[in-house]
DRENDO-1510 file (C-alpha; in Angstrom, 1 decimal, always signed):
<recs>
REC; n; res; u; v; w
REC; 1; MET; +204.6; +18.2; -10.5 .
REC; 2; SER; +201.4; +17.8; -8.6 .
REC; 3; GLY; +199.4; +18.4; -11.8 .
REC; 4; ALA; +201.3; +15.7; -13.8 .
REC; 5; GLY; +199.4; +12.9; -12.0 .
REC; 6; ALA; +196.0; +14.6; -11.8 .
REC; 7; ALA; +193.1; +12.8; -13.3 .
REC; 8; PRO; +191.5; +14.2; -16.4 .
REC; 9; PRO; +188.5; +16.4; -15.9 .
REC; 10; ARG; +185.3; +14.3; -15.6 .
REC; 11; VAL; +182.7; +14.6; -18.5 .
REC; 12; SER; +179.2; +14.5; -17.1 .
REC; 13; ARG; +176.6; +12.3; -18.5 .
REC; 14; THR; +174.6; +15.4; -19.5 .
REC; 15; THR; +177.4; +16.9; -21.4 .
REC; 16; ALA; +178.1; +13.6; -23.1 .
REC; 17; ARG; +174.4; +13.2; -24.1 .
REC; 18; ARG; +174.3; +16.7; -25.4 .
REC; 19; VAL; +177.4; +16.2; -27.6 .
REC; 20; GLY; +177.2; +12.5; -28.4 .
REC; 21; LEU; +173.6; +12.1; -29.5 .
REC; 22; PRO; +173.7; +15.0; -32.0 .
REC; 23; ALA; +177.0; +13.7; -33.3 .
REC; 24; LEU; +175.6; +10.2; -33.7 .
REC; 25; GLY; +172.5; +11.6; -35.5 .
REC; 26; VAL; +174.6; +13.6; -37.9 .
REC; 27; ALA; +176.7; +10.5; -38.7 .
REC; 28; ILE; +173.6; +8.4; -39.4 .
REC; 29; LEU; +172.3; +11.1; -41.7 .
REC; 30; VAL; +175.6; +11.5; -43.5 .
REC; 31; LEU; +176.0; +7.7; -44.1 .
REC; 32; TYR; +172.3; +7.0; -44.9 .
REC; 33; PRO; +172.4; +7.3; -48.6 .
REC; 34; LEU; +175.8; +5.5; -48.8 .
REC; 35; VAL; +174.6; +2.4; -47.0 .
REC; 36; LEU; +171.3; +2.0; -48.9 .
REC; 37; PRO; +173.0; +0.6; -52.0 .
REC; 38; LEU; +174.4; -2.2; -49.9 .
REC; 39; LEU; +171.0; -3.2; -48.6 .
REC; 40; PHE; +168.7; -2.6; -51.6 .
REC; 41; SER; +168.7; -2.6; -55.4 .
REC; 42; ALA; +169.6; +0.6; -57.3 .
REC; 43; ASN; +165.9; +1.5; -57.7 .
REC; 44; GLN; +165.0; +0.8; -54.1 .
REC; 45; ALA; +168.0; +2.7; -52.9 .
REC; 46; ARG; +167.0; +5.7; -55.0 .
REC; 47; TYR; +163.5; +5.5; -53.6 .
REC; 48; TRP; +164.7; +5.5; -50.0 .
REC; 49; THR; +167.0; +8.3; -50.6 .
REC; 50; LEU; +164.6; +10.6; -52.3 .
REC; 51; SER; +161.0; +9.6; -51.2 .
REC; 52; ILE; +162.0; +8.9; -47.6 .
REC; 53; GLY; +165.2; +10.7; -46.8 .
REC; 54; SER; +165.0; +14.0; -48.9 .
REC; 55; ASN; +161.3; +14.2; -48.5 .
REC; 56; SER; +161.5; +13.9; -44.7 .
REC; 57; LEU; +164.1; +16.7; -44.5 .
REC; 58; ILE; +162.0; +19.0; -46.7 .
REC; 59; LEU; +158.9; +18.5; -44.5 .
REC; 60; GLY; +161.0; +18.7; -41.4 .
REC; 61; ILE; +162.2; +22.1; -42.3 .
REC; 62; VAL; +158.6; +23.6; -42.8 .
REC; 63; ALA; +157.7; +21.9; -39.5 .
REC; 64; LEU; +160.7; +23.4; -37.8 .
REC; 65; SER; +159.4; +26.9; -38.9 .
REC; 66; LEU; +156.1; +26.1; -37.1 .
REC; 67; ILE; +157.9; +24.8; -34.0 .
REC; 68; PHE; +160.1; +27.9; -33.9 .
REC; 69; MET; +157.0; +30.1; -33.9 .
REC; 70; SER; +155.1; +28.2; -31.4 .
REC; 71; GLY; +158.0; +27.8; -29.0 .
REC; 72; TYR; +159.2; +31.4; -29.2 .
REC; 73; GLY; +156.2; +33.5; -30.2 .
REC; 74; GLY; +153.5; +31.3; -28.6 .
REC; 75; MET; +151.9; +31.4; -32.0 .
REC; 76; VAL; +150.8; +28.3; -33.8 .
REC; 77; SER; +150.6; +29.5; -37.4 .
REC; 78; LEU; +148.6; +27.5; -40.0 .
REC; 79; ALA; +150.1; +29.6; -42.8 .
REC; 80; GLN; +153.6; +27.9; -42.9 .
REC; 81; ALA; +152.7; +25.5; -45.7 .
REC; 82; SER; +151.4; +28.4; -47.7 .
REC; 83; LEU; +154.6; +30.3; -47.2 .
REC; 84; ALA; +156.6; +27.4; -48.3 .
REC; 85; GLY; +154.3; +27.1; -51.4 .
REC; 86; PHE; +154.7; +30.8; -52.1 .
REC; 87; ALA; +158.5; +30.4; -52.2 .
REC; 88; ALA; +158.1; +27.4; -54.5 .
REC; 89; TYR; +155.9; +29.5; -56.9 .
REC; 90; MET; +158.5; +32.3; -56.9 .
REC; 91; VAL; +161.2; +29.9; -57.8 .
REC; 92; ALA; +159.1; +28.6; -60.7 .
REC; 93; ILE; +158.3; +32.2; -61.9 .
REC; 94; MET; +162.0; +33.2; -61.7 .
REC; 95; ASN; +163.3; +30.2; -63.2 .
REC; 96; LEU; +161.0; +29.6; -66.2 .
REC; 97; LEU; +160.3; +31.7; -69.3 .
REC; 98; PRO; +156.7; +32.5; -70.2 .
REC; 99; SER; +157.1; +30.6; -73.5 .
REC; 100; SER; +158.2; +27.5; -71.7 .
REC; 101; THR; +154.9; +27.1; -69.8 .
REC; 102; ALA; +151.8; +25.3; -71.0 .
REC; 103; THR; +149.4; +27.4; -68.9 .
REC; 104; GLY; +149.4; +30.7; -70.6 .
REC; 105; ALA; +151.4; +32.4; -67.8 .
REC; 106; THR; +152.7; +35.7; -69.0 .
REC; 107; VAL; +155.3; +36.3; -66.2 .
REC; 108; GLY; +158.7; +34.5; -66.1 .
REC; 109; PHE; +162.4; +35.6; -66.0 .
REC; 110; GLY; +164.4; +32.5; -67.0 .
REC; 111; TRP; +167.0; +32.9; -64.2 .
REC; 112; PRO; +169.3; +30.2; -63.0 .
REC; 113; PRO; +168.3; +28.2; -60.0 .
REC; 114; ILE; +170.4; +29.8; -57.3 .
REC; 115; PRO; +169.4; +33.4; -58.0 .
REC; 116; SER; +165.8; +32.3; -58.4 .
REC; 117; ALA; +166.1; +30.6; -54.9 .
REC; 118; ILE; +167.6; +33.8; -53.4 .
REC; 119; VAL; +164.8; +36.0; -54.7 .
REC; 120; ALA; +162.2; +33.5; -53.6 .
REC; 121; LEU; +163.6; +33.4; -50.0 .
REC; 122; ILE; +163.5; +37.2; -49.8 .
REC; 123; LEU; +160.0; +37.3; -50.9 .
REC; 124; ALA; +159.0; +34.5; -48.6 .
REC; 125; THR; +160.5; +36.4; -45.7 .
REC; 126; LEU; +158.6; +39.5; -46.6 .
REC; 127; ALA; +155.4; +37.6; -47.1 .
REC; 128; GLY; +156.0; +36.0; -43.6 .
REC; 129; ALA; +156.3; +39.5; -42.2 .
REC; 130; LEU; +153.1; +40.6; -44.0 .
REC; 131; VAL; +151.1; +37.7; -42.5 .
REC; 132; GLY; +152.6; +38.6; -39.1 .
REC; 133; ALA; +151.5; +42.2; -39.5 .
REC; 134; ILE; +147.9; +40.9; -40.2 .
REC; 135; ALA; +147.7; +38.1; -37.7 .
REC; 136; SER; +150.0; +38.9; -34.8 .
REC; 137; ARG; +147.5; +41.3; -33.0 .
REC; 138; SER; +145.0; +38.4; -32.6 .
REC; 139; SER; +145.4; +35.4; -30.2 .
REC; 140; GLY; +144.0; +32.1; -29.4 .
REC; 141; ILE; +141.4; +30.6; -31.7 .
REC; 142; TYR; +141.1; +33.9; -33.6 .
REC; 143; PHE; +144.8; +33.7; -34.4 .
REC; 144; LEU; +144.4; +30.1; -35.7 .
REC; 145; MET; +141.4; +31.0; -37.8 .
REC; 146; LEU; +143.1; +34.1; -39.3 .
REC; 147; THR; +146.2; +32.2; -40.3 .
REC; 148; LEU; +144.0; +29.4; -41.7 .
REC; 149; ALA; +141.9; +32.0; -43.7 .
REC; 150; ILE; +145.2; +33.4; -45.1 .
REC; 151; ALA; +146.3; +29.8; -46.2 .
REC; 152; VAL; +142.9; +29.0; -47.8 .
REC; 153; GLY; +142.8; +32.4; -49.5 .
REC; 154; PHE; +146.3; +31.8; -51.0 .
REC; 155; PHE; +145.2; +28.5; -52.3 .
REC; 156; TYR; +142.3; +29.9; -54.2 .
REC; 157; VAL; +144.4; +32.7; -55.6 .
REC; 158; VAL; +146.9; +30.4; -57.2 .
REC; 159; LEU; +144.1; +28.1; -58.4 .
REC; 160; GLN; +142.1; +30.8; -60.1 .
REC; 161; ASN; +145.0; +33.0; -61.5 .
REC; 162; TYR; +146.5; +31.8; -64.7 .
REC; 163; GLU; +148.6; +34.8; -65.8 .
REC; 164; PHE; +150.9; +34.8; -62.8 .
REC; 165; PHE; +150.5; +31.4; -61.0 .
REC; 166; GLY; +149.4; +29.1; -63.9 .
REC; 167; GLY; +146.1; +28.2; -62.5 .
REC; 168; HIS; +145.3; +24.6; -61.6 .
REC; 169; ILE; +148.0; +23.3; -63.9 .
REC; 170; GLY; +150.8; +25.3; -62.3 .
REC; 171; PHE; +154.4; +25.0; -63.6 .
REC; 172; ALA; +156.5; +22.0; -64.6 .
REC; 173; GLN; +160.1; +21.3; -65.7 .
REC; 174; ILE; +161.7; +23.2; -62.8 .
REC; 175; LEU; +165.3; +22.1; -62.2 .
REC; 176; GLY; +167.5; +22.7; -59.3 .
REC; 177; PRO; +171.3; +23.1; -59.1 .
REC; 178; THR; +171.7; +19.3; -59.0 .
REC; 179; GLY; +169.4; +18.7; -62.0 .
REC; 180; GLN; +166.8; +16.0; -61.9 .
REC; 181; PRO; +166.8; +14.5; -58.3 .
REC; 182; ARG; +166.2; +11.0; -59.8 .
REC; 183; ALA; +169.3; +11.3; -61.9 .
REC; 184; ASN; +171.4; +12.3; -59.0 .
REC; 185; PRO; +169.6; +11.3; -55.7 .
REC; 186; ILE; +172.7; +11.4; -53.3 .
REC; 187; ALA; +173.7; +14.9; -54.4 .
REC; 188; PHE; +170.1; +16.2; -53.9 .
REC; 189; TYR; +169.9; +14.4; -50.5 .
REC; 190; TYR; +173.0; +16.1; -49.3 .
REC; 191; MET; +171.8; +19.4; -50.4 .
REC; 192; CYS; +168.6; +18.9; -48.4 .
REC; 193; LEU; +170.7; +17.7; -45.5 .
REC; 194; GLY; +172.9; +20.8; -45.6 .
REC; 195; VAL; +169.9; +23.2; -45.8 .
REC; 196; ALA; +168.2; +21.3; -42.8 .
REC; 197; VAL; +171.3; +21.5; -40.7 .
REC; 198; PHE; +171.7; +25.2; -41.5 .
REC; 199; ALA; +168.1; +25.9; -40.6 .
REC; 200; TYR; +168.3; +23.9; -37.4 .
REC; 201; LEU; +171.7; +25.2; -36.1 .
REC; 202; GLY; +170.7; +28.7; -37.2 .
REC; 203; LEU; +167.6; +28.8; -35.1 .
REC; 204; ARG; +169.4; +27.1; -32.2 .
REC; 205; TYR; +172.0; +30.0; -32.3 .
REC; 206; LEU; +169.3; +32.7; -32.8 .
REC; 207; VAL; +167.4; +31.7; -29.7 .
REC; 208; ARG; +170.6; +32.2; -27.5 .
REC; 209; THR; +171.1; +35.8; -28.8 .
REC; 210; GLN; +169.6; +38.9; -27.3 .
REC; 211; LEU; +167.0; +38.9; -30.0 .
REC; 212; GLY; +166.0; +35.4; -29.1 .
REC; 213; LEU; +165.8; +36.1; -25.4 .
REC; 214; THR; +163.6; +39.1; -26.3 .
REC; 215; PHE; +161.3; +36.9; -28.3 .
REC; 216; GLN; +160.9; +34.6; -25.3 .
REC; 217; ALA; +160.1; +37.6; -23.0 .
REC; 218; VAL; +157.5; +38.8; -25.5 .
REC; 219; ARG; +156.0; +35.4; -25.5 .
REC; 220; ASP; +155.9; +35.0; -21.8 .
REC; 221; ASN; +154.8; +38.5; -20.7 .
REC; 222; PRO; +153.9; +40.8; -23.5 .
REC; 223; ARG; +152.3; +43.4; -21.2 .
REC; 224; ARG; +155.5; +43.8; -19.1 .
REC; 225; MET; +157.6; +44.0; -22.3 .
REC; 226; ARG; +155.3; +46.7; -23.7 .
REC; 227; ALA; +155.5; +48.6; -20.4 .
REC; 228; LEU; +159.3; +48.4; -20.7 .
REC; 229; GLY; +159.2; +50.2; -24.1 .
REC; 230; TYR; +159.5; +47.1; -26.4 .
REC; 231; ARG; +157.4; +47.1; -29.5 .
REC; 232; VAL; +155.6; +43.7; -29.0 .
REC; 233; SER; +153.9; +43.7; -32.4 .
REC; 234; LEU; +157.1; +44.4; -34.2 .
REC; 235; HIS; +158.9; +41.5; -32.5 .
REC; 236; ARG; +156.0; +39.2; -33.4 .
REC; 237; VAL; +156.3; +40.3; -37.0 .
REC; 238; ALA; +160.0; +39.5; -36.9 .
REC; 239; ILE; +159.1; +36.0; -35.6 .
REC; 240; PHE; +156.8; +35.6; -38.6 .
REC; 241; ALA; +159.5; +36.9; -41.0 .
REC; 242; ILE; +162.0; +34.4; -39.7 .
REC; 243; GLY; +159.4; +31.6; -39.9 .
REC; 244; GLY; +158.7; +32.6; -43.4 .
REC; 245; PHE; +162.3; +32.4; -44.3 .
REC; 246; VAL; +162.7; +28.9; -42.9 .
REC; 247; ALA; +159.4; +27.7; -44.5 .
REC; 248; GLY; +160.7; +29.3; -47.8 .
REC; 249; LEU; +163.8; +27.0; -47.6 .
REC; 250; SER; +161.4; +24.0; -47.5 .
REC; 251; GLY; +159.5; +25.5; -50.5 .
REC; 252; VAL; +162.5; +25.9; -52.6 .
REC; 253; LEU; +163.8; +22.4; -52.0 .
REC; 254; GLY; +160.2; +21.0; -52.4 .
REC; 255; VAL; +159.9; +22.5; -55.9 .
REC; 256; TRP; +163.3; +21.2; -56.9 .
REC; 257; TYR; +162.4; +17.7; -55.5 .
REC; 258; ARG; +159.0; +17.5; -57.4 .
REC; 259; GLY; +160.1; +19.4; -60.5 .
REC; 260; ASN; +156.7; +21.1; -60.6 .
REC; 261; ILE; +154.3; +23.2; -58.6 .
REC; 262; SER; +150.5; +23.3; -58.5 .
REC; 263; PRO; +147.8; +24.5; -56.1 .
REC; 264; GLY; +147.7; +21.0; -54.5 .
REC; 265; VAL; +150.9; +21.9; -52.8 .
REC; 266; VAL; +149.2; +24.7; -50.8 .
REC; 267; ASP; +145.8; +23.1; -50.2 .
REC; 268; LEU; +144.3; +22.5; -46.8 .
REC; 269; SER; +145.6; +19.0; -46.5 .
REC; 270; ARG; +149.2; +20.2; -46.7 .
REC; 271; THR; +148.5; +22.7; -44.0 .
REC; 272; ILE; +147.1; +20.0; -41.7 .
REC; 273; ASP; +150.1; +17.7; -42.6 .
REC; 274; VAL; +152.6; +20.3; -41.3 .
REC; 275; LEU; +150.7; +20.7; -38.1 .
REC; 276; ILE; +150.5; +16.9; -37.7 .
REC; 277; ILE; +154.3; +16.5; -38.2 .
REC; 278; ALA; +155.0; +19.2; -35.6 .
REC; 279; VAL; +152.6; +17.6; -33.0 .
REC; 280; ILE; +153.9; +14.1; -33.6 .
REC; 281; GLY; +157.6; +15.2; -33.1 .
REC; 282; GLY; +156.8; +17.6; -30.3 .
REC; 283; LEU; +156.0; +21.3; -30.5 .
REC; 284; GLY; +158.5; +22.1; -27.7 .
REC; 285; TYR; +161.5; +20.3; -29.5 .
REC; 286; PRO; +163.2; +21.6; -32.6 .
REC; 287; ILE; +164.6; +18.1; -33.5 .
REC; 288; GLY; +161.0; +16.9; -33.2 .
REC; 289; ALA; +160.2; +18.5; -36.5 .
REC; 290; PHE; +162.5; +16.0; -38.3 .
REC; 291; ILE; +161.4; +13.0; -36.1 .
REC; 292; GLY; +157.9; +13.8; -36.8 .
REC; 293; ALA; +158.5; +14.2; -40.5 .
REC; 294; VAL; +160.3; +10.8; -40.7 .
REC; 295; THR; +157.3; +9.2; -38.8 .
REC; 296; PHE; +154.8; +11.0; -41.0 .
REC; 297; VAL; +156.5; +10.0; -44.3 .
REC; 298; ILE; +156.9; +6.4; -43.3 .
REC; 299; LEU; +153.2; +6.2; -42.4 .
REC; 300; ASP; +152.2; +8.0; -45.6 .
REC; 301; VAL; +154.3; +5.6; -47.8 .
REC; 302; PHE; +153.7; +2.3; -46.1 .
REC; 303; ALA; +150.1; +2.7; -44.7 .
REC; 304; SER; +148.5; +1.5; -47.8 .
REC; 305; SER; +150.2; -1.9; -47.5 .
REC; 306; VAL; +149.2; -2.5; -43.9 .
REC; 307; GLU; +146.6; -5.1; -43.1 .
REC; 308; ILE; +145.1; -5.6; -39.7 .
REC; 309; LEU; +142.9; -8.6; -38.9 .
REC; 310; GLY; +142.0; -8.9; -42.6 .
REC; 311; PHE; +141.2; -5.2; -43.0 .
REC; 312; SER; +143.3; -3.5; -45.7 .
REC; 313; PHE; +144.2; +0.2; -45.6 .
REC; 314; ASP; +145.0; +0.3; -49.3 .
REC; 315; GLU; +142.4; +2.9; -50.0 .
REC; 316; ARG; +142.1; +4.3; -46.4 .
REC; 317; PHE; +145.7; +4.9; -45.5 .
REC; 318; ASN; +144.8; +8.4; -44.3 .
REC; 319; THR; +142.6; +6.5; -41.6 .
REC; 320; LEU; +145.8; +4.7; -40.4 .
REC; 321; ILE; +147.7; +8.0; -40.3 .
REC; 322; GLY; +144.9; +9.6; -38.3 .
REC; 323; LEU; +144.7; +6.7; -35.8 .
REC; 324; ALA; +148.4; +6.8; -35.3 .
REC; 325; PHE; +148.2; +10.6; -34.8 .
REC; 326; VAL; +145.5; +10.1; -32.2 .
REC; 327; VAL; +147.5; +7.4; -30.3 .
REC; 328; ILE; +150.6; +9.6; -30.3 .
REC; 329; VAL; +148.6; +12.6; -28.9 .
REC; 330; ILE; +147.1; +10.5; -26.2 .
REC; 331; VAL; +150.2; +8.6; -25.1 .
REC; 332; ALA; +152.7; +11.5; -25.7 .
REC; 333; PRO; +151.1; +14.9; -25.5 .
REC; 334; HIS; +154.5; +16.5; -26.0 .
REC; 335; GLY; +155.3; +14.4; -29.0 .
REC; 336; VAL; +157.7; +11.4; -29.6 .
REC; 337; VAL; +160.7; +13.4; -28.6 .
REC; 338; GLY; +159.1; +14.6; -25.4 .
REC; 339; LEU; +158.1; +11.0; -24.6 .
REC; 340; ALA; +161.7; +9.7; -25.3 .
REC; 341; ASP; +163.1; +12.6; -23.1 .
REC; 342; ARG; +160.8; +11.9; -20.1 .
REC; 343; GLY; +161.6; +8.1; -20.5 .
REC; 344; TRP; +165.4; +8.9; -20.5 .
REC; 345; LYS; +165.1; +11.2; -17.5 .
REC; 346; GLY; +163.0; +8.6; -15.6 .
REC; 347; ALA; +165.4; +5.8; -16.3 .
REC; 348; ARG; +168.4; +8.0; -15.3 .
REC; 349; HIS; +166.6; +8.9; -12.0 .
REC; 350; ARG; +165.8; +5.4; -11.1 .
REC; 351; LEU; +169.3; +4.3; -11.8 .
REC; 352; SER; +170.8; +7.1; -9.7 .
REC; 353; SER; +168.4; +6.4; -6.9 .
REC; 354; ARG; +169.7; +2.9; -6.5 .
REC; 355; ARG; +173.3; +4.0; -6.4 .
REC; 356; SER; +174.9; +4.7; -3.1 .
REC; 357; PRO; +177.1; +7.8; -2.7 .
REC; 358; ALA; +180.1; +5.6; -2.2 .
REC; 359; ALA; +179.6; +4.0; -5.6 .
REC; 360; ASP; +179.9; +7.3; -7.2 .
REC; 361; GLY; +183.5; +7.7; -6.0 .
REC; 362; SER; +182.8; +10.8; -3.9 .
REC; 363; ALA; +180.0; +13.0; -2.9 .
REC; 364; GLY; +181.6; +16.0; -4.5 .
REC; 365; ALA; +181.6; +14.7; -7.9 .
REC; 366; SER; +178.0; +13.8; -7.6 .
REC; 367; ALA; +177.1; +17.2; -6.3 .
REC; 368; GLU; +179.1; +18.8; -9.1 .
REC; 369; GLU; +177.2; +16.9; -11.8 .
REC; 370; GLY; +173.9; +17.8; -10.1 .
REC; 371; THR; +174.8; +21.4; -10.1 .
REC; 372; GLU; +175.4; +21.2; -13.8 .
REC; 373; GLU; +172.2; +19.5; -14.6 .
REC; 374; SER; +169.9; +21.6; -12.3 .
REC; 375; GLY; +171.6; +24.9; -12.4 .
REC; 376; ALA; +172.5; +25.2; -16.1 .
REC; 377; PRO; +170.3; +27.4; -18.1 .
REC; 378; VAL; +167.7; +25.6; -20.0 .
REC; 379; ASP; +167.0; +26.4; -23.6 .
REC; 380; PRO; +163.2; +27.1; -23.7 .
REC; 381; ILE; +162.7; +25.6; -27.1 .
REC; 382; ASP; +163.8; +22.3; -25.7 .
REC; 383; GLN; +161.0; +22.3; -23.3 .
REC; 384; PRO; +157.3; +22.0; -24.0 .
REC; 385; ASP; +155.5; +25.3; -23.5 .
REC; 386; SER; +151.9; +24.3; -24.1 .
REC; 387; ALA; +150.7; +27.0; -21.7 .
REC; 388; ASN; +151.9; +29.7; -23.9 .
REC; 389; VAL; +151.1; +28.3; -27.3 .
REC; 390; GLY; +148.4; +30.3; -29.1 .
REC; 391; ASN; +148.0; +32.7; -26.0 .
REC; 392; THR; +149.7; +35.8; -27.3 .
</recs>
């Protein structure tokens, strides 16, 4: 009888924020392509669905692979765009027949899109492990330069090889399981959204497993882990392999989105774009990959139409993107998500400091919530770890 009139358990603000904000974000992403036809014409709605929505998700996935590697391996790899491009090339090679290409390529299998994508992801994972085996023993600036050299080397390989990669022309007429994205933009968007959610939740789950905890320990203190008998280099190669798989997801979606693949997809500018996206969103926050991608895509699309004090950025849109990047780095060193997180915590602290204990109802409830917020284990990928990035 005493439990019949008991008050329901109190849900803390932290729990509500952790559950409510992701649920709100998912609802917005799901409804996004359905609301656009109510606001724009058919062509404009298609443009916002594909060029803004789908493109942001694709770029966000490859940036997520970089954030995973920097957050859990302490390694800022500049080869992620190349791994995504490698997966895209493998999809084209598996999907097309040699007779269907105009580049003289002699390799092709004519497989359906899904088997082609599966093989491409396996090969991208192996390629990531190979890059890790080469680069994981270096650190700091040497690691950055080595991964950059691998990325530039791959660009020149695909540029000059015609029999396998199609040279500077590449491959065209590559269709995904939904056909031409422009013919069915909503289906393609939801496919990209499903893959992005899979990659994000998969990494969130991985970092809470024993393997994920080992990755963090290797990142923080490799000497102690080596003394305990762990193979540090092997774990770093595993991180590269996982990063290659996630980047491969982006590459597969990217080649289906464009319908073609050429060396321009893996050039130096794409490598820098991925790094910019990750830094804008926040290298310590996985969701920052997608926030940074949306910010980057909007700047990239609309920068050419911006005019400030009579100065047009029509032919200098990269200048505006660079200025925006510099401002974000100065104002928010931990990215847009890091800035928003600190602002939220600051506002909550100021609000709680003005509140008297009596206003909370009881001191016990307040202490209980404080215990949850301060004593609960913190997911390291949600916190910037700039001290460990690149120092492996």
